[in-house]
N, C-alpha and C positions, 0 to 999 in steps of 0.2 A: 237248901243250901244254895242252889242256883238262883232262886228268887232273891235271897239275901245279897248275892253278888250283884245282881241287876239293880237292886235297890241302892247299893253303895255306889255303883257306877252312875246311876241317875243323880244321886246326891252330889257326887263329884262334879258331874256336868253342870248342875245347877250352881255350885259354888264357883266354877270357872266362869260361867256367864255373868254371875253377880260381880266377880272380880273384874271382868272386862268392862263392865259399867263403871266401876270405880276408877278405871284408868282414864276415863273422860275427865275426871276431876283433878288429875295430876297434870299441871301445866308447866311447861318449860319455856324459856325465852332465849332467843339468840339475837345478836345484833351485828351490824356491819356499818362501816363508814362512821366510826365513833358514835354509834347510837342513832345515826340518821335513818337507819332502817332497823325496825324491830319486828321479829316474827315470833309468834307464840303458837305452840303446838301442844296437843295433849299426848298422854302416854299410849294412846291408841294410834298414834302416828297420823293424826289429822291436824291440819293447820287450823288454828282457832282465829287468829287475826294477823294482819300485816299492817304496819304503820310506816309511812315513808315521809320524811321531812320534805317540806316545800322546796328546800334548797337543791334537792336532787332531781326535781322535776323540771329543771331548766332545759331549754333546747340545746342540743349538742351533747347532752349528758346521757344519752340512751344506753350506750354500751356499758358505761360505768354502772348505771343503775341496774341493768340486767345482770351483770356479773356479781354485784354486791347482793342483789336480791337472791340470786341462786345460791350464793355462799350462805346467807343467813337462813334460808329455807332448809338447805341440806344440813346445816349445823343443828337447827332446831329439831329436825326429824331424827337425826342421829342420837341426840340427847334423849328425846322422847322414847325412842326405841330401847335405849339402855335402861331408862327408868321403868318402862313397861316390863322388860325382861326380868328385872330385879323383883318387881311386885309379883309377877306370875310365878317365879321360882319360890317365893315365900309361900304363896298359896298352895302350890302343888306339893311342896315339902310338908306342909301341914296336913295335907290330905292323904298322902301315900301311906303313912302308918296305919290307916284304916283298912288297907287292902292286904290281908294275910297272903304271904308267899311272894309279894312283889318286891320286898326289900330284903 
């Protein structure tokens, strides 16, 4: 019985690790300055890419660029975190019925 529980726990751990790998494939995008800054992040909350329009790279535009970039990055990470949480809830919900006495 104890061996069976450990086996199920290991199986659950393996499924969670596999799910975390899938989160790398879920990409969200955020933008600022009417699309002049685009930030893409994955559901593991990692920035995948940042694109900045040449127009924002002009001298004297540093503060605006920094503020807009921070906004776009934070928005992308927030959305990525939400999507990741939804996916992980789906996975754990599917696994929990396999553990007698936990529900």
